[in-house]
Structures are given as structure tokens and as C-alpha cells.
C-alpha positions as CSV (number, residue, x, y, z in Angstrom):
1,X,20.6,26.3,-3.5
2,X,24.4,26.5,-3.0
3,X,26.1,29.9,-2.2
4,X,29.8,29.8,-3.2
5,X,31.8,27.5,-1.0
6,X,29.6,28.0,2.1
7,X,27.1,25.5,0.7
8,X,24.2,27.4,2.3
9,X,20.8,26.1,1.5
10,X,17.6,28.0,2.0
11,X,14.8,25.6,3.2
12,X,12.0,28.1,2.9
13,X,12.7,29.2,-0.6
14,X,9.0,30.2,-1.2
15,X,9.6,33.3,1.1
16,X,11.3,35.0,-1.8
17,X,7.8,36.0,-3.0
18,X,7.6,38.3,0.0
19,X,10.7,40.3,-1.0
20,X,8.6,43.2,-2.4
21,X,7.0,43.6,1.1
22,X,10.4,44.0,2.7
23,X,11.5,46.5,0.0
24,X,8.3,48.5,0.7
25,X,9.0,48.6,4.4
26,X,12.5,49.8,3.7
27,X,11.3,52.5,1.3
28,X,8.7,53.7,3.8
29,X,11.3,53.9,6.6
30,X,13.7,55.9,4.3
31,X,10.9,58.2,3.2
32,X,10.1,58.9,6.9
33,X,13.7,59.9,7.6
34,X,13.8,62.0,4.5
35,X,10.7,63.9,5.7
36,X,12.4,64.5,9.0
37,X,15.5,65.9,7.3
38,X,13.3,68.3,5.4
39,X,11.7,69.5,8.6
40,X,15.2,69.9,10.2
41,X,16.3,72.1,7.3
42,X,13.2,74.3,7.6
43,X,13.7,74.7,11.4
44,X,17.3,75.8,11.4
45,X,20.1,76.9,9.1
46,X,23.2,74.7,8.8
47,X,25.1,77.3,11.0
48,X,22.8,76.8,14.0
49,X,21.5,73.3,13.4
50,X,24.1,71.4,15.4
51,X,23.6,73.6,18.5
52,X,19.8,74.0,18.3
53,X,18.8,70.5,17.2
54,X,21.2,68.2,19.0
55,X,19.5,64.9,18.0
56,X,18.7,65.7,14.4
57,X,22.1,65.5,12.6
58,X,22.4,64.1,9.1
59,X,25.0,61.6,10.2
60,X,22.7,60.2,12.8
61,X,19.9,59.7,10.2
62,X,22.4,58.0,7.9
63,X,23.5,55.6,10.7
64,X,19.9,54.8,11.6
65,X,19.1,54.1,7.9
66,X,22.1,51.8,7.5
67,X,21.4,49.9,10.7
68,X,17.7,49.5,10.0
69,X,18.2,48.3,6.4
70,X,20.8,45.9,7.6
71,X,18.4,44.5,10.3
72,X,15.7,44.2,7.6
73,X,18.1,42.3,5.4
74,X,19.0,39.8,8.1
75,X,15.4,39.4,9.1
76,X,14.5,38.4,5.5
77,X,17.4,35.9,5.5
78,X,16.0,34.5,8.7
79,X,12.7,33.8,7.1
80,X,14.4,31.9,4.3
81,X,15.6,29.4,7.0
82,X,19.3,29.1,5.9
83,X,21.1,25.9,6.8
84,X,24.5,24.4,6.2
85,X,26.5,21.5,7.5
86,X,25.1,18.1,8.0
87,X,24.2,16.1,11.1
88,X,23.7,12.3,10.8
89,X,20.8,10.8,12.7
90,X,19.9,7.1,13.1
91,X,16.2,6.5,13.4
92,X,14.9,3.1,14.5
93,X,11.9,2.2,12.4
94,X,9.0,-0.1,13.4
95,X,6.6,-1.7,11.0
96,X,5.4,-5.0,9.6
97,X,6.8,-7.2,6.9
98,X,4.2,-7.9,4.2
99,X,4.8,-10.2,1.2
100,X,2.5,-9.6,-1.8
101,X,2.0,-12.5,-4.2
102,X,0.6,-11.7,-7.6
103,X,-0.8,-14.4,-9.9
104,X,0.6,-14.1,-13.5
105,X,-1.0,-17.1,-15.1
106,X,-2.9,-16.8,-18.4
107,X,-6.3,-16.6,-16.7
108,X,-5.3,-13.2,-15.2
109,X,-5.7,-11.7,-18.7
110,X,-9.5,-12.4,-18.5
111,X,-11.4,-9.1,-18.9
112,X,-14.1,-9.5,-16.3
113,X,-12.2,-6.7,-14.5
114,X,-11.2,-3.5,-16.2
115,X,-9.0,-3.6,-18.3
116,X,-8.2,-7.2,-17.1
117,X,-7.6,-9.0,-13.9
118,X,-3.8,-8.5,-13.9
119,X,-3.9,-4.7,-14.4
120,X,-6.8,-4.4,-11.9
121,X,-4.7,-6.3,-9.4
122,X,-1.7,-4.0,-10.0
123,X,-3.9,-1.0,-9.3
124,X,-5.2,-2.5,-6.1
125,X,-1.6,-3.3,-4.9
126,X,-0.5,0.2,-5.6
127,X,-3.4,1.6,-3.6
128,X,-2.6,-0.7,-0.7
129,X,1.1,0.1,-0.6
130,X,0.5,3.8,-0.8
131,X,-1.6,3.7,2.3
132,X,1.0,1.7,4.3
133,X,3.2,3.5,6.9
134,X,6.8,2.2,7.5
135,X,5.9,-1.3,6.4
136,X,8.3,-3.3,4.3
137,X,6.8,-4.9,1.3
138,X,8.0,-7.6,-1.0
139,X,6.7,-8.8,-4.4
140,X,6.3,-12.4,-5.5
141,X,4.9,-13.4,-8.9
142,X,3.7,-16.9,-9.5
143,X,2.0,-19.2,-11.9
144,X,3.5,-22.7,-12.3
145,X,6.7,-21.5,-10.7
146,X,7.5,-18.6,-8.4
147,X,9.9,-15.6,-8.6
148,X,10.7,-13.1,-5.9
149,X,10.5,-10.0,-8.1
150,X,11.2,-7.5,-5.3
151,X,12.7,-8.5,-1.9
152,X,11.2,-6.9,1.3
153,X,11.9,-3.2,1.2
154,X,10.6,0.1,2.5
155,X,11.6,1.8,-0.7
156,X,8.1,2.0,-2.3
157,X,9.4,3.6,-5.5
158,X,11.6,0.6,-6.2
159,X,8.6,-1.7,-5.4
160,X,6.4,0.2,-7.9
161,X,9.1,0.0,-10.5
162,X,9.2,-3.8,-10.3
163,X,5.4,-3.9,-10.2
164,X,5.1,-1.8,-13.4
165,X,7.3,-4.2,-15.2
166,X,4.6,-6.9,-15.1
167,X,2.5,-6.9,-18.2
168,X,1.2,-9.3,-20.9
169,X,4.8,-10.3,-21.7
170,X,5.3,-11.5,-18.1
171,X,2.3,-13.8,-18.2
172,X,3.4,-17.4,-17.8
173,X,2.2,-20.2,-20.1
174,X,2.1,-22.6,-17.2
175,X,-0.8,-23.4,-14.8
176,X,-1.3,-21.8,-11.4
177,X,0.3,-23.3,-8.3
178,X,-0.7,-21.6,-5.1
179,X,1.4,-23.9,-3.0
180,X,4.6,-22.7,-4.7
181,X,3.9,-19.1,-3.9
182,X,3.2,-20.0,-0.2
183,X,6.3,-22.2,0.0
184,X,8.4,-19.3,-1.3
185,X,6.9,-17.0,1.3
186,X,7.6,-19.6,4.0
187,X,11.2,-19.8,2.9
188,X,11.6,-16.0,3.0
189,X,10.3,-15.7,6.6
190,X,12.3,-18.8,7.8
191,X,15.5,-17.2,6.5
192,X,14.7,-14.0,8.5
193,X,14.6,-15.8,11.8
194,X,12.3,-14.9,14.6
195,X,9.4,-12.6,13.6
196,X,6.3,-11.8,15.6
197,X,4.1,-11.5,12.5
198,X,4.5,-13.1,9.1
199,X,2.0,-11.7,6.6
200,X,1.2,-12.8,3.0
201,X,-1.4,-11.3,0.7
202,X,-2.2,-13.2,-2.5
203,X,-3.9,-11.6,-5.5
204,X,-5.3,-14.3,-7.7
205,X,-8.4,-15.6,-9.4
206,X,-8.3,-18.8,-7.4
207,X,-7.5,-21.2,-10.3
208,X,-5.2,-23.7,-8.8
209,X,-3.3,-26.8,-9.9
210,X,-1.2,-27.3,-6.8
211,X,0.2,-30.7,-6.1
212,X,0.3,-30.3,-2.3
213,X,-1.7,-27.4,-1.1
214,X,-3.0,-29.1,2.0
215,X,0.5,-29.9,3.2
216,X,1.8,-26.4,2.4
217,X,-1.1,-24.9,4.4
218,X,-0.2,-27.0,7.4
219,X,3.4,-25.8,7.2
220,X,2.2,-22.2,6.9
221,X,0.1,-22.7,10.1
222,X,3.1,-24.2,11.9
223,X,5.2,-21.2,11.0
224,X,2.6,-18.7,11.9
225,X,2.1,-17.4,8.4
226,X,-1.1,-15.4,8.1
227,X,-2.5,-15.4,4.6
228,X,-5.0,-12.9,3.2
229,X,-6.5,-13.7,-0.2
230,X,-7.9,-11.2,-2.7
231,X,-10.2,-12.7,-5.3
232,X,-10.0,-11.3,-8.8
233,X,-12.7,-11.9,-11.4
234,X,-16.4,-12.8,-11.3
235,X,-18.5,-15.9,-10.9
236,X,-19.7,-15.4,-14.5
237,X,-16.1,-15.4,-15.7
238,X,-14.7,-14.3,-19.0
239,X,-12.7,-15.9,-21.9
240,X,-8.9,-15.8,-21.8
241,X,-7.4,-13.7,-24.5
242,X,-4.2,-14.9,-26.3
243,X,-1.4,-12.6,-27.6
244,X,1.8,-13.1,-29.6
245,X,5.2,-12.0,-28.6
246,X,4.5,-8.5,-30.0
247,X,1.2,-8.1,-28.0
248,X,-1.1,-8.7,-31.0
249,X,-4.3,-10.5,-30.3
250,X,-4.6,-14.1,-31.3
251,X,-8.2,-14.7,-30.2
252,X,-9.1,-16.6,-27.1
253,X,-7.9,-19.8,-25.5
254,X,-9.9,-22.9,-26.4
255,X,-10.1,-26.5,-25.1
256,X,-9.4,-29.7,-27.1
257,X,-12.9,-29.5,-28.5
258,X,-12.4,-26.0,-29.9
259,X,-14.7,-24.4,-27.3
260,X,-13.6,-21.1,-25.8
261,X,-12.4,-21.5,-22.3
262,X,-14.2,-19.4,-19.6
263,X,-12.2,-18.6,-16.6
264,X,-14.2,-18.0,-13.4
265,X,-13.3,-16.8,-9.9
266,X,-12.8,-19.7,-7.5
267,X,-13.7,-18.2,-4.2
268,X,-14.0,-21.5,-2.3
269,X,-10.3,-22.3,-2.3
270,X,-9.4,-18.7,-1.4
271,X,-11.8,-18.6,1.5
272,X,-10.5,-21.9,2.9
273,X,-6.9,-20.9,2.5
274,X,-7.4,-17.6,4.3
275,X,-9.5,-19.1,7.0
276,X,-7.2,-22.0,7.9
277,X,-4.2,-19.7,8.2
278,X,-5.8,-17.0,10.3
279,X,-6.3,-14.5,7.6
280,X,-9.3,-13.3,5.6
281,X,-10.7,-13.5,2.1
282,X,-11.7,-10.3,0.3
283,X,-13.4,-9.9,-3.1
284,X,-11.6,-7.2,-5.2
285,X,-14.1,-4.5,-5.9
286,X,-14.4,-1.5,-8.1
287,X,-14.5,0.7,-5.0
288,X,-11.6,0.9,-2.5
289,X,-13.6,-0.7,0.3
290,X,-11.6,-3.9,-0.2
291,X,-8.3,-2.1,0.3
292,X,-9.6,-0.2,3.3
293,X,-10.8,-3.4,4.9
294,X,-7.5,-5.2,4.2
295,X,-5.5,-2.3,5.6
296,X,-7.6,-2.3,8.9
297,X,-6.9,-6.0,9.3
298,X,-3.2,-5.6,8.7
299,X,-2.9,-2.8,11.2
300,X,-4.2,-5.1,13.9
301,X,-0.9,-7.0,13.8
302,X,1.8,-5.7,16.2
303,X,4.6,-3.6,14.8
304,X,8.2,-4.6,15.4
305,X,11.6,-3.2,14.6
306,X,12.4,-3.7,11.0
307,X,15.5,-1.6,10.3
308,X,17.5,1.4,11.4
309,X,17.8,4.2,8.9
310,X,20.5,6.8,8.7
311,X,19.4,10.3,7.8
312,X,21.6,13.3,7.0
313,X,19.9,16.4,8.1
314,X,21.1,20.0,7.4
315,X,21.8,22.0,10.5
316,X,19.5,25.1,10.7
317,X,21.4,28.4,11.2
318,X,18.6,30.9,11.0
319,X,19.0,31.8,14.7
320,X,22.3,33.6,13.9
321,X,20.7,35.8,11.4
322,X,17.7,36.5,13.7
323,X,20.2,37.5,16.5
324,X,22.0,39.9,14.1
325,X,18.7,41.4,13.0
326,X,17.6,42.0,16.6
327,X,20.9,43.7,17.4
328,X,20.5,46.0,14.4
329,X,16.9,47.0,15.3
330,X,18.0,47.6,18.9
331,X,20.9,49.9,17.7
332,X,18.6,51.7,15.4
333,X,16.2,52.4,18.4
334,X,19.1,53.6,20.6
335,X,20.8,55.9,18.1
């Protein structure tokens, strides 16, 4: 809240609900003084009052009332925590850099996860990111090719904005190439220079048509890239739905013989990939146990400086109002 040109802001605005309490205190105080004035009038006439009752003058009561009410007013302002002026502070942040790669191939539309693998993965990613503290996260989407949808950032709102843009229209018509997603992650960390920890989490159903996955895994190991894989789908699998450009259903994907294709979770390749790069494989579950487990494992990696942030904080000034309030109450007591 701005007050004229002073730009005063009250940081405890909720204290306004206690204003009636302060008004009652003020009314009770004034009622007490009023009763004293009535007693003074009964004890002595105006002619003899100043000589007989030296400390009971009307002027004195008026001064006490004014000083007390002024002190009460400044006390109320103190509780509102007024602040104005800004002070810049630079805070060094520590955390981990985590790249999240999301499979956007056609098989991710299979509905053996509710409502489908893609949306299920997006929900899991949101839960993961919301539990992170000070970590920078980046978003990669991949199928046959790979795109960095969101560079590493600690602005989670921006990250979620990019994540929410992924839907059926984003789905690639190409096949899945895990090696391309890993290569893109390697390139990102190489460009960053020396990093203690390089973390990549891949959300995929494990279907893979990579041309050189073994060679890419070896390169990831040499770089020190730790890969966690999250398996989406079931062993039983589900057909892959097809949609037109307007999101209308076109049935299900079929092979050359006209048989509906069933997409199944390939855990073997995901377990091997995680194991060989020092990470771990987790099966995406309906409960949040998978996310809790992943978070615990990520937290075992050492934090390091990621960026310095500049914050502009308002300077609290309530002490001035508290001092004036104390002076007023002291004067009221002395008068």
C-alpha cells in the first residue's frame, strides 16, 4: 500500500482487523477520565477547585487524553510494520543442476497410465520440481530429435509454463532415440564447464531406436553424467491412440498387417542405462513413493554454487513509531 509520496508499505496489513480493539481501549481510557472529572466537579466548585485539587485540572486531563491517544495511534502503526526505502542484498545460492528429459514420442499417448503416459509424466515432474529447494531445472523433450524446451533455471513458474505447453499436438511422429536426449544433456553440461555433479532424469516408456546408445552411455560415464530413469507404462501395455491436428480421435496405430500395435514398458534398457551411469531406475507409480525415492537420491549429491541473486528488500521503520509510542505513554504517566 502506498501513502502519498512517502511510499510507505505496511507489511502486516492483517493487523487492521484489530483496530476495533484499539478503539475500545481508547474509549475505556476516555471514559475513565470522564468519570474522574465528574468526581472532581462533585468535590469542589470551580472557584475553589484549583486550590483544593491541585492535580485535577481539566487542562491536565485533556493533555493526558491527547498524549495517550497519540501513543495508542503510534502503537497501532507499529504493529502494522511500516516500511519504506529499499536495500539491495546479494544472496549466494547453492543447489544442484538437474536436467529433466521427457519422451514425447507417439507411444507416450498410450493409456495404461491415467489419463495417458505423457500427462502422467507431467504430473510426476511437477511434483518433483515442487519438492526441490534452490535447484536449477531444465526441460528437454525428445523423440527422434531433441529440443531444449526450458534452459536451466530456478524460476519454477517459467519451467511449469513450458511443461504445460506439452500436449498431444507436441507429440512427434518420429521414433524414440534415447541417445539424442543424452547427447543434448552432455552438450549442456560441457558448455557449463566444471561441475561437481551432472544430473539427468529421463521420463520415458523405454521404447528406443537409438543408433549409438552404447557409445553415448560411455561418453556420459566419462563426463560424470548421472542418469536416473523413470519408467512409464506397464508390462501389459496399451494401444497407441491416434489424433488429427484438431485433437479428434482417429483410432489406434496399426502395423503393416492391420494389427493394433501394443506399446509396452521396456524396463530392461532403462535399468541398464541408469545402472551403468551411476543412477537408478524407478517405476512410475500411482502413489508418490517414486518421487520421494528419487528426491532422496538426488539430495545425496553435493550442492554447489549455482548463481547469485539480487533481492531488493524494504527497510523496516516500525522502530521509529514504537519509540514515539513509548514517549507518549511515558509523558501520559508523568503528567
